[in-house]
C-alpha positions as CSV (number, residue, x, y, z in Angstrom):
1,M,-0.9,37.9,46.0
2,G,0.7,38.4,42.6
3,R,1.7,34.7,42.5
4,K,-1.9,33.7,43.1
5,Q,-3.0,36.0,40.3
6,E,-0.5,34.3,37.9
7,Q,-1.7,30.9,38.9
8,A,-5.4,31.7,38.2
9,P,-5.0,32.0,34.4
10,M,-2.9,28.8,34.3
11,K,-5.7,26.9,36.1
12,K,-8.2,28.2,33.5
13,I,-6.0,27.0,30.6
14,T,-5.5,23.6,32.2
15,L,-9.3,23.3,32.7
16,L,-9.8,24.3,29.0
17,Y,-7.3,21.6,27.9
18,R,-9.1,19.0,30.0
19,L,-12.5,20.0,28.6
20,L,-11.0,19.8,25.0
21,A,-9.6,16.4,25.6
22,V,-12.9,15.1,27.0
23,S,-14.7,16.7,24.0
24,L,-12.3,15.0,21.5
25,A,-12.7,11.6,23.2
26,A,-16.4,11.9,23.2
27,A,-16.4,12.8,19.5
28,A,-14.2,9.8,18.7
29,S,-16.5,7.5,20.8
30,S,-19.5,9.0,19.0
31,H,-18.0,8.4,15.6
32,A,-17.1,4.8,16.5
33,A,-20.6,4.2,17.9
34,A,-22.3,5.7,14.8
35,A,-20.1,3.5,12.6
36,S,-20.9,0.4,14.4
37,A,-24.6,1.2,14.3
38,D,-24.5,2.0,10.6
39,P,-23.1,-0.9,8.6
40,D,-22.5,1.4,5.7
41,A,-20.5,4.0,7.7
42,C,-17.1,2.6,6.6
43,Q,-18.1,3.1,3.0
44,H,-17.7,6.8,3.5
45,G,-14.2,7.1,5.0
46,A,-11.6,5.8,7.4
47,G,-12.6,5.9,11.0
48,P,-11.8,4.0,14.3
49,A,-14.6,1.5,13.8
50,C,-13.3,0.6,10.4
51,Y,-9.8,-0.2,11.8
52,Q,-9.5,-4.0,12.2
53,S,-6.7,-6.4,13.0
54,F,-5.8,-10.1,12.9
55,Q,-3.1,-12.2,14.3
56,L,-0.7,-13.8,11.9
57,P,-0.4,-17.6,12.1
58,Q,1.9,-19.1,14.8
59,G,1.3,-16.0,17.0
60,G,3.6,-13.9,14.8
61,G,2.0,-10.6,15.8
62,A,-0.9,-8.4,14.6
63,L,-1.5,-6.6,11.3
64,H,-4.1,-3.8,11.2
65,F,-6.2,-2.7,8.2
66,Y,-9.2,-0.5,7.3
67,A,-12.2,-2.4,5.9
68,S,-15.2,-0.9,4.2
69,L,-17.6,-3.8,5.1
70,P,-18.2,-5.6,8.4
71,E,-17.5,-9.3,8.7
72,G,-20.6,-11.2,7.6
73,A,-21.2,-9.0,4.5
74,A,-21.1,-10.8,1.2
75,P,-18.8,-9.0,-1.2
76,V,-17.8,-10.7,-4.5
77,N,-14.5,-8.8,-5.0
78,A,-12.0,-7.1,-2.8
79,I,-9.4,-4.4,-3.5
80,V,-6.4,-4.2,-1.1
81,A,-4.9,-0.8,-1.5
82,M,-1.3,-0.4,-0.3
83,H,-0.2,2.9,1.2
84,G,2.8,4.9,0.2
85,H,6.0,5.8,2.1
86,P,4.1,8.0,4.6
87,R,2.0,4.9,5.5
88,D,-1.1,7.0,4.9
89,A,-3.5,4.1,4.9
90,N,-6.4,6.3,5.9
91,R,-5.9,8.5,2.8
92,T,-5.3,5.6,0.5
93,F,-8.5,3.9,1.9
94,D,-10.5,7.1,1.2
95,A,-9.2,7.4,-2.3
96,T,-10.0,3.8,-3.1
97,L,-13.5,4.2,-1.7
98,R,-14.1,7.1,-4.0
99,A,-12.7,5.0,-6.9
100,A,-15.1,2.2,-6.1
101,R,-18.0,4.6,-5.8
102,N,-17.2,6.2,-9.1
103,A,-17.0,2.8,-10.7
104,G,-20.3,1.7,-9.3
105,A,-18.5,-1.1,-7.5
106,L,-19.0,-0.2,-3.9
107,D,-22.0,-2.6,-3.3
108,D,-20.1,-5.8,-4.2
109,T,-16.5,-4.7,-3.5
110,L,-14.7,-4.9,-0.2
111,V,-12.1,-2.1,0.2
112,I,-9.1,-2.9,2.4
113,A,-6.1,-0.7,3.3
114,P,-3.5,-2.4,5.5
115,V,-1.0,-0.5,7.7
116,F,2.5,-1.7,8.0
117,Q,3.5,-0.3,11.3
118,V,6.7,1.3,12.4
119,A,7.8,2.0,16.0
120,T,6.8,5.5,17.1
121,N,10.4,6.4,17.8
122,R,11.5,5.4,14.3
123,S,8.5,6.7,12.2
124,A,9.2,10.5,12.0
125,K,10.1,10.3,8.3
126,C,7.2,8.0,7.3
127,N,4.2,9.2,9.3
128,A,1.4,11.0,7.7
129,P,-1.5,12.8,9.6
130,G,-4.0,10.3,10.7
131,T,-1.7,7.3,10.6
132,P,-2.7,5.3,13.6
133,D,-0.1,4.7,16.3
134,P,1.2,1.1,16.6
135,Q,-0.6,-0.9,19.3
136,D,0.9,-3.5,21.7
137,G,1.5,-6.7,19.8
138,D,1.6,-5.1,16.3
139,L,4.2,-6.3,13.9
140,L,6.8,-3.6,13.2
141,W,9.0,-2.7,10.3
142,T,11.2,0.3,9.5
143,C,10.3,3.1,7.1
144,S,11.8,1.2,4.2
145,S,11.9,-2.4,5.1
146,W,8.2,-3.3,4.7
147,L,8.3,-2.3,1.0
148,D,11.4,-4.4,0.3
149,G,9.9,-7.6,1.7
150,E,12.1,-7.7,4.8
151,R,11.4,-9.4,8.1
152,A,9.5,-7.6,10.9
153,T,11.7,-6.4,13.7
154,N,9.6,-8.1,16.4
155,G,7.2,-11.0,17.0
156,A,7.9,-14.1,14.9
157,Q,9.5,-11.7,12.3
158,P,7.6,-12.7,9.2
159,T,8.5,-10.9,6.0
160,S,6.1,-8.2,4.8
161,F,5.4,-10.5,1.8
162,A,4.4,-13.3,4.2
163,A,2.2,-10.8,6.1
164,M,0.5,-10.0,2.8
165,D,-0.1,-13.7,2.1
166,A,-1.6,-13.9,5.6
167,L,-3.9,-10.9,5.0
168,I,-5.2,-12.4,1.7
169,A,-5.9,-15.7,3.6
170,E,-7.7,-13.7,6.4
171,L,-9.9,-11.9,3.9
172,A,-10.9,-15.2,2.4
173,R,-11.8,-16.5,5.8
174,R,-13.7,-13.5,7.0
175,W,-15.6,-12.9,3.8
176,P,-16.1,-16.4,2.2
177,S,-18.2,-14.9,-0.6
178,L,-15.1,-13.4,-2.1
179,Q,-14.2,-14.7,-5.6
180,G,-11.4,-12.3,-6.6
181,I,-8.9,-9.9,-4.9
182,T,-7.1,-7.0,-6.6
183,L,-3.9,-5.9,-4.8
184,A,-3.3,-2.3,-5.8
185,G,-0.3,-0.2,-4.7
186,F,0.6,3.4,-5.1
187,S,4.1,4.9,-4.9
188,A,6.1,2.9,-2.3
189,G,3.1,0.7,-2.0
190,A,3.3,0.0,-5.7
191,Q,6.9,-0.9,-5.3
192,M,6.0,-3.4,-2.6
193,V,3.2,-4.9,-4.7
194,Q,5.4,-5.1,-7.8
195,H,8.1,-6.9,-5.9
196,Y,5.6,-9.1,-4.1
197,I,4.0,-10.6,-7.3
198,G,6.8,-13.0,-8.0
199,F,7.0,-14.2,-4.4
200,A,3.3,-14.4,-3.5
201,H,2.0,-17.6,-1.9
202,P,-1.8,-17.1,-1.7
203,P,-3.8,-19.6,0.3
204,A,-4.0,-23.0,-1.6
205,E,-7.1,-24.2,0.4
206,R,-9.3,-21.4,-1.1
207,P,-8.3,-20.5,-4.7
208,L,-9.1,-16.9,-5.5
209,T,-8.6,-14.9,-8.7
210,L,-5.7,-12.4,-8.0
211,R,-5.1,-9.2,-9.9
212,Y,-2.4,-6.7,-9.4
213,V,-2.3,-2.9,-10.1
214,V,1.1,-1.2,-9.9
215,S,0.8,2.6,-9.8
216,D,3.7,5.1,-9.8
217,P,6.4,3.2,-8.0
218,G,9.8,4.8,-7.5
219,T,11.7,1.7,-8.7
220,W,11.0,-1.7,-10.3
221,L,12.2,-5.2,-10.0
222,Y,14.0,-6.4,-13.2
223,F,14.5,-10.1,-13.7
224,D,17.7,-9.9,-15.8
225,A,20.4,-7.4,-16.7
226,Y,18.4,-5.3,-19.2
227,R,18.0,-1.6,-18.3
228,P,16.7,1.3,-20.4
229,E,19.6,3.5,-19.3
230,A,23.3,2.8,-19.1
231,A,24.3,2.3,-15.4
232,G,28.0,2.8,-15.7
233,G,30.7,0.3,-14.7
234,D,31.0,1.6,-11.1
235,C,27.3,0.9,-10.4
236,I,27.7,-2.4,-8.5
237,G,24.1,-2.4,-7.1
238,V,22.2,-2.1,-10.4
239,N,21.1,-5.7,-10.5
240,R,21.0,-6.4,-6.8
241,W,17.8,-6.8,-4.8
242,K,15.6,-4.6,-4.8
243,Y,16.5,-3.4,-8.4
244,G,17.2,-6.9,-9.6
245,T,17.5,-10.5,-8.4
246,D,21.2,-10.7,-7.5
247,G,21.5,-11.3,-3.8
248,L,17.9,-12.4,-3.5
249,P,16.9,-12.8,0.2
250,A,16.5,-16.5,1.0
251,E,13.6,-15.8,3.3
252,L,11.4,-14.8,0.3
253,G,11.2,-18.5,-0.4
254,S,11.5,-18.5,-4.2
255,S,14.4,-18.5,-6.7
256,A,14.8,-15.8,-9.3
257,A,13.5,-18.1,-12.0
258,Q,10.4,-19.0,-10.0
259,A,9.7,-15.4,-9.3
260,R,10.1,-14.5,-13.0
261,S,7.8,-17.3,-14.0
262,R,5.1,-16.2,-11.5
263,Y,5.4,-12.6,-12.5
264,S,5.1,-13.4,-16.2
265,A,1.9,-15.4,-15.6
266,A,0.2,-12.9,-13.3
267,D,-2.7,-10.6,-14.2
268,I,-1.0,-7.2,-13.9
269,R,-2.0,-3.6,-14.8
270,Y,0.2,-0.5,-14.8
271,L,-0.8,3.0,-14.0
272,E,1.3,6.2,-14.2
273,A,0.4,9.8,-13.5
274,E,0.8,12.1,-16.5
275,L,2.6,14.8,-14.5
276,D,4.9,12.5,-12.6
277,G,7.6,12.7,-15.4
278,A,9.6,15.7,-14.2
279,N,10.9,17.5,-11.2
280,N,7.7,19.6,-10.7
281,P,5.6,20.5,-7.6
282,G,3.4,17.6,-6.6
283,T,5.8,14.9,-7.8
284,A,7.5,14.1,-4.5
285,Y,10.8,14.3,-6.3
286,R,12.6,14.7,-3.0
287,L,11.6,11.2,-2.1
288,L,12.5,9.6,-5.5
289,D,15.3,7.1,-5.4
290,K,18.2,8.6,-7.3
291,S,20.8,6.0,-6.7
292,C,22.7,4.6,-9.8
293,G,20.6,1.4,-9.7
294,A,17.4,3.5,-9.8
295,M,18.6,6.0,-12.4
296,A,19.4,3.1,-14.8
297,Q,15.6,2.6,-14.9
298,G,14.9,6.1,-16.1
299,P,15.0,9.7,-14.7
300,F,11.5,10.0,-13.2
301,R,8.6,7.7,-12.2
302,L,6.6,8.1,-15.5
303,Q,9.6,7.2,-17.7
304,R,10.5,4.3,-15.4
305,G,7.0,2.9,-15.6
306,Q,6.8,3.3,-19.4
307,A,10.3,1.7,-19.8
308,Y,9.3,-1.2,-17.5
309,A,6.1,-1.9,-19.4
310,E,8.1,-2.1,-22.7
311,Y,10.6,-4.5,-21.0
312,D,7.6,-6.6,-19.8
313,R,6.1,-6.7,-23.4
314,K,9.4,-7.7,-24.9
315,M,11.0,-9.9,-22.3
316,L,8.6,-11.1,-19.7
317,A,5.1,-11.7,-21.1
318,P,4.9,-10.8,-24.8
319,D,1.6,-12.7,-25.1
320,K,-0.1,-10.4,-22.5
321,N,0.9,-7.1,-24.1
322,R,0.7,-5.2,-20.8
323,Q,0.3,-1.5,-21.4
324,V,0.6,1.6,-19.2
325,T,-2.5,3.6,-18.5
326,V,-1.4,7.2,-18.2
327,V,-3.7,9.2,-15.9
328,P,-4.1,12.7,-17.3
329,G,-3.9,15.8,-15.0
330,C,-2.4,13.9,-12.0
331,A,0.9,14.3,-10.3
332,H,2.1,12.0,-7.5
333,D,-1.2,11.8,-5.7
334,V,-3.2,8.7,-5.0
335,A,-6.3,10.8,-4.3
336,C,-6.1,12.0,-8.0
337,V,-4.9,8.8,-9.6
338,F,-7.2,6.1,-8.1
339,P,-10.6,7.8,-8.4
340,S,-9.9,8.9,-12.0
341,D,-11.9,7.7,-14.9
342,A,-8.7,6.5,-16.6
343,A,-7.8,4.2,-13.7
344,R,-11.2,2.6,-13.5
345,N,-10.6,-0.4,-15.8
346,A,-7.2,-1.2,-14.2
347,L,-8.6,-1.2,-10.7
348,F,-12.1,-2.7,-11.2
349,G,-12.1,-4.3,-14.7
350,T,-14.9,-3.7,-17.2
351,R,-18.1,-3.0,-15.5
C-alpha cells in the first residue's frame, strides 16, 4: 500500500511535465505561426520563424541565420551582425534590430545574424541561452576555429571566410534589391570580421557596396612587425596568424600582400566601448586573450583598438584617416554598443 502511495505523486509530477512540454511546444508553434502570418514579426526579435538556412555551393553543408525580412521583400541595404564567442546570434540580432530602429533604418535595411555552429558535445564553453542547437547537415566548427577562418570539421569543410562569402552571395540572390551590405562584428565576431576583410571574395556576378564595422575585438590582425607594445624576444608567436601574417593558412586563398592591399582599400569603421579599457565588471576580462602575442597589442580591448586605428592611419591607409568611435557608458556588451547613438553613423552611415 505504501509503495502505491509513493507512486501516486510521481505520476502527478510526470503528468505535469508532459503538460508543460505540450504547452511549451504549443507556444513555440504559435509564435512561429504568428511570425509567418505577420511579415513584420521578425523586425521585433529573434524567433523560430526568423531562423533560415541555405546550403553552401557544392553541397558543402548548411549555414543558418536570423533574418528580419522574408524573401521577396525589397530592402536596399543589409547589415550582417556577427555574434561573439558565446555564439549569441539571437541577442546580437535583437541588438542590431534596436540599432536599426533607432536609426530609422528598419524599413529599408535587412538585418541578418548568422550562427556558426559547434557540435553540442563541444559547445559547453561557447553556448549562450537561446543559441539554437545544430541541425543535421549544419556545418560545424569549434568554439574558436570559426573566428580564425579555419575549415569546418564536417561536410566539404569550407573555411568560415568562404562560408561568409557564400552568405553574402545568398543574400544578394534572395534579396536582389540589395545595393550595399555592412558586415559588423562584436567581440569575437569583430575579430572574425577584421581578419576576414583582407581575404573576402564577394560575388563578382553581382557587385555590391561592402562596408565593415569592427567593434571591441580581443585581438587584431597586423600586416607587418609593428606593435604598440614590446613583445619580448621569447614571444615567438607575436607575428604568426592570427596576430600577424606569418604562417598564413594557404586555404585562405590570398597572400599577405594581397590581404594587406584589400584591407587598405576597404571601407572600415572602428567602434570601442568606453568602459572596455580595464579589468572591470562587464568587460569579460576572463575571456580576453592574454598571450604574449595579444599583450603586444595593448593591455585591454579599448587600448588595443585605439592602437590599431593609429597603426592603420600611419601604415595601412593614411588617406582614409580611419578613426575609433568610443561609445560612452558601455562595457563589453553588444546590447549597449550597437543601439547607441554614438554607433549609428558607423553602422548605418549618415541618414
